[in-house]
PASEKE-688326 format. One line per field, with one value per residue (C-alpha): residue number from 1; residue in three letters; chain; x, y, z. Coordinates in Angstrom, 2 decimals. Example, Ala and Ser with C-alpha at 12.3 -4.5 7.8 and 13.67 -1.06 7.14 Angstrom:
PASEKE-688326
i = 1 / 2;
aa = Ala / Ser;
ch = A / A;
X = 12.30 / 13.67;
Y = -4.50 / -1.06;
Z = 7.80 / 7.14;
END
This chain:
PASEKE-688326
i = 1 / 2 / 3 / 4 / 5 / 6 / 7 / 8 / 9 / 10 / 11 / 12 / 13 / 14 / 15 / 16 / 17 / 18 / 19 / 20 / 21 / 22 / 23 / 24 / 25 / 26 / 27 / 28 / 29 / 30 / 31 / 32 / 33 / 34 / 35 / 36 / 37 / 38 / 39 / 40 / 41 / 42 / 43 / 44 / 45 / 46 / 47 / 48 / 49 / 50 / 51 / 52 / 53 / 54 / 55 / 56 / 57 / 58 / 59 / 60 / 61 / 62 / 63 / 64 / 65 / 66 / 67 / 68 / 69 / 70 / 71 / 72 / 73 / 74 / 75 / 76 / 77 / 78 / 79 / 80 / 81 / 82 / 83 / 84 / 85 / 86 / 87 / 88 / 89 / 90 / 91 / 92 / 93 / 94 / 95 / 96 / 97 / 98 / 99 / 100 / 101 / 102 / 103 / 104 / 105 / 106 / 107 / 108 / 109 / 110 / 111 / 112 / 113 / 114 / 115 / 116 / 117 / 118 / 119 / 120 / 121 / 122 / 123 / 124 / 125 / 126 / 127 / 128 / 129 / 130 / 131 / 132 / 133 / 134 / 135 / 136 / 137 / 138 / 139 / 140 / 141 / 142 / 143 / 144 / 145 / 146 / 147 / 148 / 149 / 150 / 151 / 152 / 153 / 154 / 155 / 156 / 157 / 158 / 159 / 160 / 161 / 162 / 163 / 164 / 165 / 166 / 167 / 168 / 169 / 170 / 171 / 172 / 173 / 174 / 175 / 176 / 177 / 178 / 179 / 180 / 181 / 182 / 183 / 184 / 185 / 186 / 187 / 188 / 189 / 190 / 191 / 192 / 193 / 194 / 195 / 196 / 197 / 198 / 199 / 200 / 201 / 202 / 203 / 204 / 205 / 206 / 207 / 208 / 209 / 210 / 211 / 212 / 213 / 214 / 215 / 216 / 217 / 218 / 219 / 220 / 221 / 222 / 223 / 224 / 225 / 226 / 227 / 228 / 229 / 230 / 231 / 232 / 233 / 234 / 235 / 236 / 237 / 238 / 239 / 240 / 241 / 242 / 243 / 244 / 245 / 246 / 247 / 248 / 249 / 250 / 251 / 252 / 253 / 254 / 255 / 256 / 257 / 258 / 259 / 260 / 261 / 262 / 263 / 264 / 265 / 266 / 267 / 268 / 269 / 270 / 271 / 272 / 273 / 274 / 275 / 276 / 277 / 278 / 279 / 280 / 281 / 282 / 283 / 284 / 285 / 286 / 287 / 288 / 289 / 290 / 291 / 292 / 293 / 294 / 295 / 296 / 297 / 298 / 299 / 300 / 301 / 302 / 303 / 304 / 305 / 306 / 307 / 308 / 309 / 310 / 311 / 312 / 313 / 314 / 315 / 316 / 317 / 318 / 319 / 320 / 321 / 322 / 323 / 324 / 325 / 326 / 327 / 328 / 329 / 330 / 331 / 332 / 333 / 334 / 335 / 336 / 337 / 338 / 339 / 340 / 341 / 342 / 343 / 344 / 345 / 346 / 347 / 348 / 349 / 350 / 351 / 352 / 353 / 354 / 355 / 356 / 357 / 358 / 359 / 360 / 361 / 362 / 363 / 364 / 365 / 366 / 367 / 368 / 369 / 370 / 371 / 372 / 373 / 374 / 375 / 376 / 377 / 378 / 379 / 380 / 381 / 382 / 383 / 384 / 385 / 386 / 387 / 388 / 389 / 390 / 391 / 392 / 393 / 394 / 395 / 396 / 397 / 398 / 399 / 400 / 401 / 402 / 403 / 404 / 405 / 406 / 407 / 408 / 409 / 410 / 411 / 412 / 413 / 414 / 415 / 416 / 417 / 418 / 419 / 420 / 421 / 422 / 423 / 424 / 425 / 426 / 427 / 428 / 429 / 430 / 431 / 432 / 433 / 434 / 435 / 436 / 437 / 438 / 439 / 440 / 441 / 442 / 443 / 444 / 445 / 446 / 447 / 448 / 449 / 450 / 451 / 452 / 453 / 454 / 455 / 456 / 457 / 458 / 459 / 460 / 461 / 462 / 463 / 464 / 465 / 466 / 467 / 468 / 469 / 470 / 471 / 472 / 473 / 474 / 475 / 476 / 477 / 478;
aa = Unk / Unk / Unk / Unk / Unk / Unk / Unk / Unk / Unk / Unk / Unk / Unk / Unk / Unk / Unk / Unk / Unk / Unk / Unk / Unk / Unk / Unk / Unk / Unk / Unk / Unk / Unk / Unk / Unk / Unk / Unk / Unk / Unk / Unk / Unk / Unk / Unk / Unk / Unk / Unk / Unk / Unk / Unk / Unk / Unk / Unk / Unk / Unk / Unk / Unk / Unk / Unk / Unk / Unk / Unk / Unk / Unk / Unk / Unk / Unk / Unk / Unk / Unk / Unk / Unk / Unk / Unk / Unk / Unk / Unk / Unk / Unk / Unk / Unk / Unk / Unk / Unk / Unk / Unk / Unk / Unk / Unk / Unk / Unk / Unk / Unk / Unk / Unk / Unk / Unk / Unk / Unk / Unk / Unk / Unk / Unk / Unk / Unk / Unk / Unk / Unk / Unk / Unk / Unk / Unk / Unk / Unk / Unk / Unk / Unk / Unk / Unk / Unk / Unk / Unk / Unk / Unk / Unk / Unk / Unk / Unk / Unk / Unk / Unk / Unk / Unk / Unk / Unk / Unk / Unk / Unk / Unk / Unk / Unk / Unk / Unk / Unk / Unk / Unk / Unk / Unk / Unk / Unk / Unk / Unk / Unk / Unk / Unk / Unk / Unk / Unk / Unk / Unk / Unk / Unk / Unk / Unk / Unk / Unk / Unk / Unk / Unk / Unk / Unk / Unk / Unk / Unk / Unk / Unk / Unk / Unk / Unk / Unk / Unk / Unk / Unk / Unk / Unk / Unk / Unk / Unk / Unk / Unk / Unk / Unk / Unk / Unk / Unk / Unk / Unk / Unk / Unk / Unk / Unk / Unk / Unk / Unk / Unk / Unk / Unk / Unk / Unk / Unk / Unk / Unk / Unk / Unk / Unk / Unk / Unk / Unk / Unk / Unk / Unk / Unk / Unk / Unk / Unk / Unk / Unk / Unk / Unk / Unk / Unk / Unk / Unk / Unk / Unk / Unk / Unk / Unk / Unk / Unk / Unk / Unk / Unk / Unk / Unk / Unk / Unk / Unk / Unk / Unk / Unk / Unk / Unk / Unk / Unk / Unk / Unk / Unk / Unk / Unk / Unk / Unk / Unk / Unk / Unk / Unk / Unk / Unk / Unk / Unk / Unk / Unk / Unk / Unk / Unk / Unk / Unk / Unk / Unk / Unk / Unk / Unk / Unk / Unk / Unk / Unk / Unk / Unk / Unk / Unk / Unk / Unk / Unk / Unk / Unk / Unk / Unk / Unk / Unk / Unk / Unk / Unk / Unk / Unk / Unk / Unk / Unk / Unk / Unk / Unk / Unk / Unk / Unk / Unk / Unk / Unk / Unk / Unk / Unk / Unk / Unk / Unk / Unk / Unk / Unk / Unk / Unk / Unk / Unk / Unk / Unk / Unk / Unk / Unk / Unk / Unk / Unk / Unk / Unk / Unk / Unk / Unk / Unk / Unk / Unk / Unk / Unk / Unk / Unk / Unk / Unk / Unk / Unk / Unk / Unk / Unk / Unk / Unk / Unk / Unk / Unk / Unk / Unk / Unk / Unk / Unk / Unk / Unk / Unk / Unk / Unk / Unk / Unk / Unk / Unk / Unk / Unk / Unk / Unk / Unk / Unk / Unk / Unk / Unk / Unk / Unk / Unk / Unk / Unk / Unk / Unk / Unk / Unk / Unk / Unk / Unk / Unk / Unk / Unk / Unk / Unk / Unk / Unk / Unk / Unk / Unk / Unk / Unk / Unk / Unk / Unk / Unk / Unk / Unk / Unk / Unk / Unk / Unk / Unk / Unk / Unk / Unk / Unk / Unk / Unk / Unk / Unk / Unk / Unk / Unk / Unk / Unk / Unk / Unk / Unk / Unk / Unk / Unk / Unk / Unk / Unk / Unk / Unk / Unk / Unk / Unk / Unk / Unk / Unk / Unk / Unk / Unk / Unk / Unk / Unk / Unk / Unk / Unk / Unk / Unk / Unk / Unk / Unk / Unk / Unk / Unk / Unk / Unk / Unk / Unk / Unk / Unk / Unk / Unk / Unk / Unk / Unk / Unk / Unk / Unk / Unk / Unk / Unk / Unk / Unk;
ch = A / A / A / A / A / A / A / A / A / A / A / A / A / A / A / A / A / A / A / A / A / A / A / A / A / A / A / A / A / A / A / A / A / A / A / A / A / A / A / A / A / A / A / A / A / A / A / A / A / A / A / A / A / A / A / A / A / A / A / A / A / A / A / A / A / A / A / A / A / A / A / A / A / A / A / A / A / A / A / A / A / A / A / A / A / A / A / A / A / A / A / A / A / A / A / A / A / A / A / A / A / A / A / A / A / A / A / A / A / A / A / A / A / A / A / A / A / A / A / A / A / A / A / A / A / A / A / A / A / A / A / A / A / A / A / A / A / A / A / A / A / A / A / A / A / A / A / A / A / A / A / A / A / A / A / A / A / A / A / A / A / A / A / A / A / A / A / A / A / A / A / A / A / A / A / A / A / A / A / A / A / A / A / A / A / A / A / A / A / A / A / A / A / A / A / A / A / A / A / A / A / A / A / A / A / A / A / A / A / A / A / A / A / A / A / A / A / A / A / A / A / A / A / A / A / A / A / A / A / A / A / A / A / A / A / A / A / A / A / A / A / A / A / A / A / A / A / A / A / A / A / A / A / A / A / A / A / A / A / A / A / A / A / A / A / A / A / A / A / A / A / A / A / A / A / A / A / A / A / A / A / A / A / A / A / A / A / A / A / A / A / A / A / A / A / A / A / A / A / A / A / A / A / A / A / A / A / A / A / A / A / A / A / A / A / A / A / A / A / A / A / A / A / A / A / A / A / A / A / A / A / A / A / A / A / A / A / A / A / A / A / A / A / A / A / A / A / A / A / A / A / A / A / A / A / A / A / A / A / A / A / A / A / A / A / A / A / A / A / A / A / A / A / A / A / A / A / A / A / A / A / A / A / A / A / A / A / A / A / A / A / A / A / A / A / A / A / A / A / A / A / A / A / A / A / A / A / A / A / A / A / A / A / A / A / A / A / A / A / A / A / A / A / A / A / A / A / A / A / A / A / A / A / A / A / A / A / A / A / A / A / A / A / A / A / A / A / A / A / A / A / A / A / A / A / A / A / A / A / A / A / A / A / A / A / A / A / A / A / A / A / A / A / A / A / A / A / A;
X = 30.90 / 32.54 / 35.44 / 36.85 / 36.20 / 33.64 / 34.97 / 32.76 / 33.67 / 32.96 / 29.63 / 28.82 / 29.61 / 27.39 / 24.46 / 24.71 / 24.80 / 21.84 / 19.93 / 20.89 / 19.81 / 16.52 / 15.68 / 16.68 / 14.62 / 11.71 / 11.52 / 11.80 / 9.18 / 6.76 / 6.57 / 3.44 / -0.31 / -2.21 / -5.82 / -8.35 / -8.60 / -5.21 / -2.96 / -1.93 / -1.21 / 0.88 / 2.85 / 3.61 / 4.52 / 6.87 / 8.70 / 8.97 / 10.37 / 12.87 / 14.05 / 14.48 / 16.42 / 18.68 / 19.50 / 20.29 / 22.60 / 24.43 / 25.08 / 26.39 / 28.63 / 30.03 / 30.43 / 32.55 / 34.79 / 33.76 / 33.78 / 37.41 / 39.24 / 42.29 / 40.09 / 37.64 / 40.39 / 41.83 / 39.70 / 40.38 / 39.67 / 36.64 / 35.09 / 35.65 / 33.95 / 31.12 / 30.43 / 30.41 / 28.11 / 25.77 / 25.52 / 24.97 / 22.41 / 20.45 / 20.25 / 19.28 / 16.78 / 15.18 / 14.64 / 13.26 / 10.94 / 9.51 / 8.85 / 7.32 / 4.90 / 3.10 / 2.19 / 1.93 / 1.24 / 1.65 / 5.43 / 5.98 / 8.69 / 6.54 / 2.87 / 0.75 / -0.21 / 2.43 / 4.79 / 7.26 / 10.21 / 9.35 / 9.07 / 12.46 / 13.99 / 12.51 / 13.90 / 17.34 / 17.41 / 16.42 / 19.31 / 21.77 / 21.00 / 20.98 / 24.41 / 25.71 / 24.73 / 26.25 / 29.58 / 29.69 / 28.91 / 31.61 / 34.22 / 33.13 / 33.10 / 36.72 / 37.73 / 36.13 / 37.72 / 41.18 / 40.63 / 39.14 / 41.36 / 38.49 / 40.69 / 40.87 / 44.27 / 46.04 / 48.98 / 51.17 / 53.14 / 56.26 / 58.74 / 59.90 / 59.14 / 55.60 / 54.77 / 56.33 / 54.57 / 51.28 / 52.22 / 52.86 / 49.46 / 47.68 / 49.49 / 48.57 / 44.89 / 43.87 / 40.29 / 40.08 / 39.96 / 43.02 / 46.26 / 49.17 / 49.65 / 52.96 / 54.86 / 56.09 / 59.07 / 58.21 / 60.18 / 63.67 / 63.01 / 66.16 / 66.28 / 65.45 / 67.16 / 64.72 / 64.00 / 63.07 / 59.44 / 58.83 / 56.27 / 57.22 / 55.92 / 57.09 / 58.71 / 57.81 / 60.68 / 58.81 / 58.78 / 56.12 / 54.38 / 53.55 / 51.69 / 48.29 / 49.68 / 51.04 / 47.68 / 45.78 / 48.16 / 47.78 / 44.02 / 44.24 / 41.32 / 42.86 / 46.14 / 47.50 / 50.03 / 52.52 / 55.47 / 57.83 / 57.91 / 55.03 / 55.66 / 58.32 / 57.85 / 54.13 / 53.60 / 50.62 / 50.28 / 50.51 / 47.97 / 45.65 / 45.66 / 44.74 / 41.98 / 40.44 / 40.55 / 38.27 / 40.79 / 40.40 / 43.30 / 43.82 / 46.27 / 48.18 / 46.42 / 42.97 / 44.00 / 45.82 / 42.64 / 40.44 / 42.71 / 43.71 / 40.84 / 43.19 / 44.97 / 48.76 / 49.59 / 53.33 / 53.08 / 49.95 / 49.93 / 47.78 / 46.39 / 44.96 / 42.94 / 41.91 / 40.83 / 39.94 / 36.53 / 35.06 / 34.87 / 31.19 / 29.36 / 25.93 / 23.23 / 21.26 / 24.26 / 25.00 / 21.32 / 21.02 / 24.27 / 22.94 / 19.71 / 21.77 / 23.91 / 20.87 / 19.15 / 22.29 / 23.32 / 19.86 / 19.37 / 22.85 / 22.37 / 19.05 / 20.21 / 23.48 / 21.82 / 22.13 / 25.88 / 26.63 / 25.00 / 27.08 / 30.16 / 29.70 / 29.47 / 32.58 / 34.63 / 33.83 / 34.66 / 37.88 / 39.81 / 39.36 / 38.49 / 35.65 / 33.34 / 33.81 / 36.95 / 36.70 / 39.35 / 39.61 / 39.66 / 39.77 / 36.60 / 35.34 / 37.06 / 39.51 / 36.91 / 37.70 / 35.16 / 35.21 / 35.03 / 33.21 / 34.25 / 34.14 / 37.39 / 39.70 / 42.96 / 44.08 / 42.89 / 46.54 / 47.63 / 49.40 / 50.36 / 54.10 / 54.35 / 52.05 / 50.28 / 51.61 / 50.35 / 48.33 / 50.13 / 49.53 / 49.93 / 49.75 / 50.29 / 48.12 / 45.03 / 42.93 / 41.64 / 38.12 / 39.58 / 41.46 / 38.20 / 36.08 / 38.77 / 39.03 / 35.25 / 34.88 / 32.44 / 34.44 / 33.36 / 29.60 / 29.33 / 30.62 / 27.13 / 26.12 / 28.72 / 27.07 / 23.62 / 25.04 / 26.40 / 30.08 / 30.83 / 29.44 / 28.88 / 31.35 / 34.38 / 38.09 / 39.18 / 39.11 / 42.67 / 43.97 / 45.09 / 48.66 / 49.00 / 47.15 / 49.63 / 52.56 / 51.30 / 50.12 / 53.69 / 55.13 / 52.45 / 51.10 / 47.31 / 46.80 / 44.50 / 42.20 / 40.74 / 39.07 / 36.83 / 34.33 / 33.18 / 35.24 / 33.56 / 33.11 / 34.15 / 35.61 / 37.21 / 40.68 / 39.63 / 38.33 / 41.20 / 44.21 / 45.17 / 45.13 / 47.79 / 50.67 / 53.24 / 53.70 / 53.98 / 50.63 / 49.12 / 50.22 / 48.63 / 45.36 / 45.34 / 45.37 / 42.20 / 40.63 / 41.19 / 39.70 / 36.60 / 36.27 / 36.62 / 33.95 / 31.70 / 28.09 / 25.35 / 26.02 / 29.69 / 28.68 / 26.42 / 29.28 / 31.61 / 28.98 / 28.46 / 32.19 / 32.53 / 29.99 / 32.05 / 35.27 / 33.65 / 32.12 / 35.36 / 37.31 / 40.04 / 41.47 / 41.66 / 44.46;
Y = 239.16 / 241.58 / 239.72 / 242.38 / 242.33 / 239.55 / 238.24 / 235.68 / 237.03 / 240.64 / 239.58 / 237.56 / 240.58 / 242.91 / 240.46 / 239.67 / 243.36 / 244.06 / 241.36 / 242.87 / 246.32 / 245.00 / 243.16 / 246.13 / 248.63 / 246.17 / 246.00 / 249.78 / 250.44 / 247.96 / 249.75 / 251.72 / 251.41 / 251.32 / 252.45 / 249.58 / 247.61 / 248.76 / 246.40 / 244.43 / 247.63 / 248.85 / 245.59 / 245.85 / 249.54 / 248.81 / 246.10 / 248.34 / 251.14 / 248.73 / 247.46 / 251.00 / 251.97 / 248.93 / 249.83 / 253.44 / 252.29 / 249.76 / 252.52 / 254.80 / 252.03 / 251.57 / 255.32 / 255.26 / 252.56 / 250.09 / 247.25 / 247.95 / 245.20 / 247.23 / 249.82 / 247.34 / 245.19 / 248.23 / 248.41 / 252.09 / 253.18 / 250.88 / 252.29 / 255.90 / 255.29 / 253.35 / 256.35 / 258.61 / 256.17 / 256.10 / 259.89 / 260.22 / 257.39 / 258.95 / 262.36 / 261.01 / 258.44 / 260.89 / 263.34 / 260.62 / 258.93 / 261.94 / 263.53 / 260.28 / 260.12 / 263.14 / 261.04 / 257.66 / 257.97 / 254.21 / 254.64 / 255.65 / 254.97 / 255.14 / 255.42 / 257.33 / 260.69 / 260.77 / 263.69 / 264.26 / 264.49 / 261.10 / 259.60 / 261.07 / 259.51 / 256.14 / 256.50 / 257.50 / 254.46 / 252.21 / 253.46 / 253.51 / 249.97 / 248.59 / 250.08 / 248.84 / 245.29 / 245.90 / 247.02 / 243.95 / 241.63 / 243.19 / 242.71 / 239.08 / 238.57 / 239.70 / 237.54 / 234.50 / 235.30 / 235.50 / 232.32 / 230.21 / 231.64 / 231.97 / 233.25 / 230.90 / 229.20 / 229.39 / 227.36 / 229.21 / 227.37 / 229.45 / 231.41 / 234.05 / 237.77 / 237.25 / 234.85 / 237.07 / 240.21 / 238.31 / 237.30 / 240.95 / 241.98 / 239.23 / 240.31 / 243.97 / 243.18 / 240.89 / 242.07 / 240.04 / 236.91 / 234.97 / 233.79 / 231.90 / 228.43 / 227.96 / 228.38 / 225.43 / 226.06 / 225.45 / 223.10 / 224.45 / 227.49 / 228.92 / 230.05 / 233.76 / 236.13 / 237.47 / 241.21 / 243.47 / 243.93 / 240.22 / 238.77 / 235.76 / 232.83 / 229.23 / 227.75 / 224.05 / 222.21 / 219.11 / 217.40 / 218.77 / 215.39 / 215.77 / 219.05 / 217.55 / 215.98 / 219.36 / 221.02 / 218.35 / 218.47 / 222.26 / 222.43 / 224.17 / 224.33 / 226.76 / 226.52 / 229.60 / 229.24 / 232.13 / 230.88 / 233.23 / 231.04 / 228.62 / 227.62 / 225.01 / 224.53 / 224.14 / 221.10 / 219.82 / 216.39 / 217.74 / 220.48 / 218.06 / 215.73 / 218.65 / 219.75 / 216.26 / 215.99 / 219.03 / 221.82 / 225.18 / 226.01 / 229.69 / 231.80 / 234.41 / 237.18 / 236.09 / 236.10 / 239.42 / 241.02 / 239.58 / 240.85 / 244.28 / 245.36 / 246.09 / 244.35 / 244.21 / 245.53 / 245.25 / 241.45 / 240.68 / 238.36 / 239.36 / 235.81 / 236.30 / 239.30 / 237.52 / 234.16 / 235.15 / 236.01 / 239.49 / 242.40 / 241.62 / 244.58 / 243.18 / 245.46 / 245.15 / 246.17 / 249.19 / 250.22 / 250.04 / 251.94 / 254.70 / 254.93 / 255.24 / 257.94 / 260.03 / 259.64 / 260.35 / 263.36 / 264.95 / 264.46 / 265.78 / 268.93 / 269.72 / 269.00 / 270.92 / 274.22 / 275.67 / 274.99 / 275.76 / 279.23 / 280.65 / 278.88 / 280.64 / 284.03 / 283.38 / 282.27 / 285.50 / 287.60 / 285.72 / 286.01 / 287.32 / 284.86 / 282.64 / 280.84 / 277.44 / 275.57 / 273.95 / 271.60 / 268.80 / 265.30 / 261.81 / 259.76 / 256.35 / 254.88 / 257.78 / 260.44 / 263.93 / 266.00 / 269.18 / 268.65 / 271.25 / 272.15 / 275.13 / 277.04 / 276.42 / 277.84 / 281.19 / 281.85 / 281.91 / 278.83 / 277.14 / 280.21 / 279.78 / 276.06 / 274.29 / 271.08 / 269.92 / 267.56 / 269.03 / 268.62 / 269.01 / 272.63 / 273.88 / 277.67 / 278.05 / 277.17 / 280.12 / 280.52 / 279.45 / 276.83 / 275.18 / 274.68 / 273.49 / 271.00 / 269.61 / 269.22 / 268.11 / 270.95 / 271.77 / 268.41 / 269.16 / 270.77 / 267.50 / 266.11 / 268.01 / 265.94 / 262.81 / 263.93 / 264.64 / 261.08 / 262.04 / 260.75 / 258.28 / 258.97 / 256.18 / 255.33 / 256.06 / 259.67 / 261.53 / 262.50 / 265.23 / 264.17 / 265.32 / 263.01 / 260.11 / 260.10 / 260.25 / 257.55 / 255.20 / 255.02 / 254.10 / 252.09 / 248.75 / 248.48 / 252.19 / 252.65 / 249.91 / 252.61 / 254.00 / 250.95 / 252.61 / 256.18 / 258.23 / 259.08 / 261.91 / 259.47 / 255.98 / 253.02 / 254.53 / 257.98 / 256.66 / 254.22 / 256.30 / 259.98 / 262.49 / 261.35 / 263.64 / 261.33 / 258.29 / 256.06 / 257.36 / 256.76 / 253.10 / 252.65 / 254.22 / 252.16 / 248.99 / 250.10 / 251.25 / 247.87 / 246.13 / 248.33 / 247.68 / 243.93 / 243.84 / 246.65 / 246.42 / 248.64 / 247.21 / 248.19 / 251.70 / 252.07 / 250.94 / 253.53 / 256.29 / 255.43 / 255.49 / 258.74 / 260.39 / 259.23 / 260.59 / 263.96 / 264.35 / 263.33 / 265.60 / 263.16 / 261.92 / 265.18 / 267.66;
Z = 102.46 / 104.87 / 106.49 / 108.79 / 112.54 / 112.53 / 115.83 / 117.61 / 121.05 / 120.01 / 118.52 / 121.65 / 123.86 / 121.82 / 121.74 / 125.45 / 126.34 / 124.06 / 125.96 / 129.35 / 128.20 / 126.84 / 130.08 / 132.24 / 130.27 / 130.01 / 133.80 / 134.11 / 131.43 / 133.01 / 136.37 / 135.61 / 135.75 / 132.45 / 132.07 / 132.30 / 129.09 / 127.77 / 129.74 / 126.61 / 124.68 / 127.59 / 127.63 / 123.89 / 124.20 / 127.11 / 125.16 / 122.11 / 124.25 / 125.84 / 122.44 / 121.15 / 124.29 / 123.93 / 120.32 / 121.27 / 124.08 / 121.89 / 119.34 / 122.10 / 123.46 / 119.96 / 119.63 / 122.81 / 121.22 / 123.92 / 121.40 / 120.53 / 122.38 / 123.43 / 125.12 / 126.61 / 128.14 / 129.96 / 133.12 / 133.82 / 130.24 / 130.09 / 133.26 / 132.18 / 128.86 / 130.47 / 132.72 / 129.65 / 127.82 / 130.82 / 130.94 / 127.20 / 127.19 / 130.06 / 128.38 / 124.95 / 126.23 / 128.65 / 125.81 / 123.52 / 125.98 / 127.73 / 124.37 / 123.07 / 126.01 / 124.60 / 121.54 / 123.31 / 127.04 / 127.59 / 127.23 / 130.84 / 133.41 / 136.54 / 137.37 / 134.89 / 136.28 / 139.03 / 139.54 / 136.68 / 139.09 / 140.57 / 137.10 / 136.19 / 139.29 / 138.35 / 134.86 / 136.19 / 138.48 / 135.56 / 133.41 / 136.33 / 137.53 / 133.99 / 133.27 / 136.64 / 135.68 / 132.24 / 133.76 / 136.01 / 133.11 / 130.93 / 133.67 / 134.07 / 130.29 / 129.90 / 132.84 / 131.20 / 127.82 / 129.44 / 131.45 / 128.68 / 125.90 / 123.43 / 120.61 / 117.62 / 117.41 / 114.05 / 112.72 / 110.23 / 107.55 / 106.97 / 109.05 / 106.54 / 106.42 / 105.06 / 107.89 / 110.54 / 109.29 / 109.60 / 113.14 / 113.99 / 112.66 / 114.61 / 117.78 / 117.15 / 116.38 / 119.22 / 118.88 / 115.65 / 117.85 / 116.61 / 118.17 / 116.62 / 118.08 / 116.27 / 113.01 / 110.96 / 108.61 / 104.98 / 102.72 / 101.95 / 104.17 / 105.71 / 109.35 / 109.73 / 112.13 / 114.70 / 114.83 / 117.70 / 116.55 / 115.99 / 118.44 / 120.51 / 118.48 / 118.86 / 115.77 / 115.55 / 113.86 / 112.71 / 109.30 / 106.98 / 106.73 / 110.45 / 109.88 / 110.71 / 113.91 / 115.01 / 114.34 / 116.27 / 119.26 / 119.52 / 119.11 / 115.74 / 113.30 / 110.80 / 108.88 / 107.13 / 104.30 / 104.40 / 102.33 / 100.52 / 97.39 / 96.89 / 93.30 / 94.09 / 97.83 / 98.49 / 100.77 / 98.82 / 100.46 / 104.03 / 103.33 / 101.55 / 104.55 / 106.83 / 104.47 / 104.19 / 107.98 / 108.24 / 108.92 / 107.18 / 104.86 / 104.02 / 102.15 / 104.06 / 102.14 / 103.35 / 107.01 / 106.59 / 105.21 / 107.94 / 110.70 / 109.37 / 107.11 / 104.21 / 101.33 / 101.46 / 97.99 / 98.51 / 98.80 / 96.78 / 93.79 / 90.79 / 90.69 / 94.19 / 93.01 / 89.80 / 91.23 / 94.81 / 96.22 / 96.27 / 93.79 / 93.16 / 91.61 / 90.87 / 89.40 / 92.66 / 94.79 / 92.61 / 92.51 / 96.29 / 96.66 / 94.37 / 96.38 / 99.58 / 97.94 / 96.98 / 100.36 / 102.39 / 100.30 / 100.12 / 103.86 / 104.59 / 102.52 / 104.22 / 107.78 / 107.30 / 106.30 / 109.84 / 109.58 / 105.94 / 105.86 / 108.78 / 107.36 / 104.01 / 105.75 / 107.87 / 104.85 / 103.00 / 106.07 / 106.89 / 103.62 / 100.08 / 97.35 / 96.14 / 98.56 / 96.94 / 96.00 / 92.57 / 91.31 / 88.71 / 90.19 / 88.70 / 89.02 / 87.94 / 84.85 / 84.83 / 83.96 / 85.17 / 87.09 / 89.14 / 92.89 / 94.99 / 98.56 / 100.88 / 100.39 / 103.35 / 101.94 / 100.61 / 97.07 / 95.86 / 97.83 / 94.87 / 92.89 / 93.47 / 94.28 / 91.86 / 93.01 / 96.40 / 99.09 / 101.93 / 105.25 / 108.98 / 110.12 / 106.51 / 106.59 / 103.48 / 105.51 / 106.70 / 110.28 / 109.33 / 107.00 / 109.85 / 111.75 / 108.83 / 107.76 / 111.27 / 111.53 / 107.87 / 107.17 / 104.03 / 102.57 / 102.68 / 99.19 / 97.68 / 98.27 / 95.12 / 93.25 / 94.67 / 93.52 / 90.05 / 89.93 / 89.74 / 93.25 / 95.75 / 99.43 / 100.31 / 98.18 / 97.65 / 98.05 / 94.68 / 93.73 / 91.46 / 87.95 / 88.65 / 91.66 / 89.99 / 87.10 / 89.51 / 91.89 / 89.12 / 87.80 / 91.22 / 93.05 / 91.74 / 91.43 / 92.12 / 89.12 / 90.46 / 92.71 / 89.61 / 89.15 / 91.55 / 92.08 / 94.54 / 97.84 / 100.31 / 103.00 / 102.76 / 104.49 / 103.99 / 105.25 / 108.58 / 109.17 / 108.15 / 108.66 / 105.83 / 103.32 / 102.39 / 100.77 / 98.58 / 101.68 / 102.90 / 99.46 / 99.61 / 103.04 / 101.93 / 98.73 / 100.83 / 102.59 / 99.31 / 97.65 / 100.68 / 100.37 / 96.63 / 97.18 / 99.92 / 98.71 / 99.90 / 101.29 / 104.77 / 104.46 / 103.36 / 106.41 / 108.65 / 107.09 / 107.45 / 111.13 / 111.83 / 109.85 / 112.14 / 115.10 / 113.56 / 112.83 / 116.29 / 118.03 / 115.61 / 114.65 / 111.38 / 109.43 / 108.83;
END
C-alpha cells in the first residue's frame, strides 16, 4: 500500500473540487436544445462531457501544484496558479469539446445550430464561473482547516535526535496532515540541548505509566515510538495500555516514511526491513508492471519521433562523435547492460579524467546536449532498453559499475537497489536533483528504497505523471 501523501484533508479537497467541477460543467453542458426524441441521449452525453471536463481540470490543478499544501495555503501563489489553471483548462477543453461535437453533436455548450461565437462565449462563461466558485471554495476550505485544526495529532515517545528529526520532518511537511501534540521523554532518556533548527514542540515531563492519560488529554489517536535505544528502555506496559485502549502505536520509521516519502537509511534497523510491511513482488504485480513498461515505451518511441529525428540531426551538426551514448550500467541482480542515450557530451569527455560525477554547469556538455538534458530528450533512447527487458520505465537510476562498487562499500543497503530493474524515471529522480556526490547518493537511495518497498502499478503511474510535469516545467535535471 502506498503510504506517502494520503492525507485526508488533501483527498477531501480534491474530491470536493471534482464535485464542484462536475456540477458546474453539467449545468453548462445542459444549456442546449436536443432534437426531438434524443433528450435522454443528450442528458447522458452532457453528464459524460461534464465528468470528462472535471477529470481534465483536476489533472491540470495537480499539474499546477495546487494540491501541494505550501503553495495552496499561500493566497497570492494560489490565486496566480488558479488563473493559470483556468486559462489552460479553457484552451484544452475548448479544443476537446468543439472537436468532439463533430463526432457527437449532442455535446454542445449552447443551443444546437446557434452561432459558434455565441457558443464559445457560453463555454467561456461556464469555465469562468465554475473556476470562480472553485476559488471561493478553496479559500473557505483553507479557512476551515486552520480554524478546526484538522491535522491528526501525534504523541511522540522520545526526545532524542531521532525524535527531534521526526518532529522537523513533520513541521516541514504539513501537507501530510500531522502535527505533534507533545513529546514524552523515554525511560532513562537524558535531557537534550535544543538546536536552532528544532521546531517548537512541548516536552511533557510525566511518568511513563501516565502515557495513555497524556494522549487522552491532548486528543491523540496515534503514538509514535522514537527512542534512541529501545532494547532496554521500551515502555512495554505503557504502550500496551495505549494499544488496548484503541490508540495506534507506530515505530518512528513508519511515520517518517509516511511524511517524507523516503526511508531514512542512516537510522534504519535491518529488522525493520526484514519484518516490516512492503517489498511485495507478486507475479501479478510484476506482470502488470511489464505490460505498463511495454505500452509506455512503445507509445513514447512513436510519439517522440517528431522530436527525436530533429534532435539526431542537431547532435551531428553540433559536435563530432557518435549519435548515441553507450555505456555499461548495473541492472537487476547486478547484471551489466549497455545503456543507450542521445550523446549530450563531447565524445572525449572522460578521456583525461576517467569516470567522474556529472555536475551542474558541466563544461563537457555540448550546446545541444545542455538543452536535451534539461528537457530529458536524451533519455528517450532508453525506451529501447525497456523493450529489451534490461530496464523498467520506472525504477532506480541505473548507475555505472565504477560508482556502484564505490558506493556499495560506503553506504548501507545500497545494493538493495538492484533487487528491481533500473528505470528511465523514478521516485528518486522526481524528488531529488541530479546526484553528483556520495551525500546525494544517500538521499536518492532513501527514495529508491521507499519505491521498492511500495512498488505497484499505481505508484508507477503516479511517478510517470509527475515526470511529465517535471519535464514540461524543465526542473530537476542538470
